[in-house]
C-alpha positions, 0 to 999 in steps of 0.5 A: 163727129158722132154724139159723145156719149157720158155719164152726168159724172163724166160730163161734169168732169170734162166741163171742169177739164175744160175750165181748168184748160182755159185757166192755163191758155190765160197763164201761158198769154200771159208768159207770152207775151213776157217772153216776148218783151225780152226781145229777139223772139227768134233766138227766144226758147221761152217764147218758142216752147210757151206757143207750142204748149198753147197751141196744144192748149186750144187745140183739147179746148175745140176737142172738148167744147167740141164734145160737150156741145154733141155730148148725150147724156146717158142717164138721160137715155131710156133702157130697155129691161134686158136688153144690152144697151149704153148705159148698160151692165151687163153680165156675160158668161164664157161659155168655153171657160166657164168665167162669168164677168160682169162690164158697164157700157158706157161711150168712150170718152169714160171706157176704163177696163180696169174699173170694169167700162167697156166702151160701146165701140168695143170689138165684145161691146159691137157683138152684144149690143141690141142682143138680150138676156140668156141669147148665146152669141158668137164674138170674133175678138183679138185673141180669136172668137168666143162663144158667150151667153149673156146674163144679166143687163140692167140699169147701170145707172 
């Protein structure tokens, strides 16, 4: 699994999510014990439902622990002035439409287009990564090819 790029806030959120899941796991362990005491496990719906939820929580705990182990904090990366990279707020000009748009490039776990946070793995970000202010790029997006000019690229942190 590749590195997980996170802001410090994103890292702290994942740590909080992990702690919450561990609490849920503890509660479910008690529920499973109580359900097991009710008798025949083959026909015990409470027991089977609790075991299913426990398996999902254990899967999610493992996933979060793995992400946190491989986390690289964007805040600690050295941002090159004027270059598009993760942790940068970039302003683009759509050359055909004349529209300006602003995106902050983040890791996949923090991407939220409605908040202006774009995953570095998205087609748009892949097309502009490594480019510099003033560069014009032609990017093939799901809606078709688009030409953009990079107007600004500055640290978002």
